C-alpha positions as CSV (number, residue, x, y, z in Angstrom):
1,M,-16.3,-9.9,-17.5
2,S,-13.7,-10.5,-14.9
3,E,-13.5,-13.8,-12.8
4,K,-13.6,-11.8,-9.6
5,K,-16.3,-9.8,-8.9
6,K,-15.4,-6.2,-7.1
7,K,-17.5,-5.4,-4.5
8,K,-18.8,-2.0,-4.1
9,K,-17.4,0.1,-1.4
10,D,-20.0,1.2,0.7
11,S,-18.9,1.9,4.1
12,Q,-16.6,3.3,6.2
13,L,-14.0,2.7,9.0
14,L,-13.5,6.0,11.5
15,I,-10.6,5.0,13.5
16,R,-8.3,7.5,15.6
17,I,-4.5,7.3,15.4
18,N,-1.4,9.1,16.6
19,G,-0.8,11.9,14.3
20,E,2.7,10.9,13.7
21,E,1.9,7.8,12.2
22,R,-0.9,8.9,10.4
23,D,1.8,10.8,8.4
24,Q,4.8,8.4,8.4
25,F,2.1,6.0,6.8
26,V,1.1,7.9,4.4
27,S,4.0,9.0,3.6
28,L,5.1,5.4,2.9
29,C,2.4,5.0,0.9
30,D,2.9,7.7,-1.3
31,E,6.5,6.5,-1.6
32,L,5.4,2.9,-2.1
33,D,3.4,4.2,-5.0
34,T,-0.2,3.2,-3.5
35,S,-2.5,4.6,-1.3
36,A,-3.1,4.1,2.8
37,A,-6.4,3.0,1.9
38,R,-5.8,0.4,-0.1
39,E,-3.3,-1.2,2.2
40,I,-6.0,-0.8,5.1
41,R,-8.6,-2.5,3.1
42,K,-5.3,-5.0,2.0
43,F,-4.8,-5.5,6.0
44,I,-8.1,-6.1,6.9
45,K,-9.2,-8.7,4.0
46,T,-5.8,-10.5,5.0
47,F,-6.7,-10.2,8.4
48,I,-10.2,-12.3,7.6
49,R,-9.3,-14.6,5.8
50,E,-6.5,-15.4,8.1
51,H,-8.9,-15.4,11.4
52,H,-11.9,-17.1,9.1
53,N,-10.7,-19.8,6.8
54,N,-13.6,-22.1,5.8
55,D,-15.3,-18.7,4.3
56,D,-15.6,-18.9,0.8
57,D,-17.5,-15.6,0.3
58,L,-14.2,-13.5,1.3
59,T,-12.4,-12.9,-1.9
């Protein structure tokens, strides 16, 4: 078993954004061979780490 324990993705976050920005973001993610969801999850994890740097439970 790997050292990092994967947490089950069991929630959704619905946001409203400008359609043109959404399309540009999704296109750029495609060009970079990643997904929009992956990049948003990465942003959220980084944001949490930066603002709660004492929490050991964050992966």
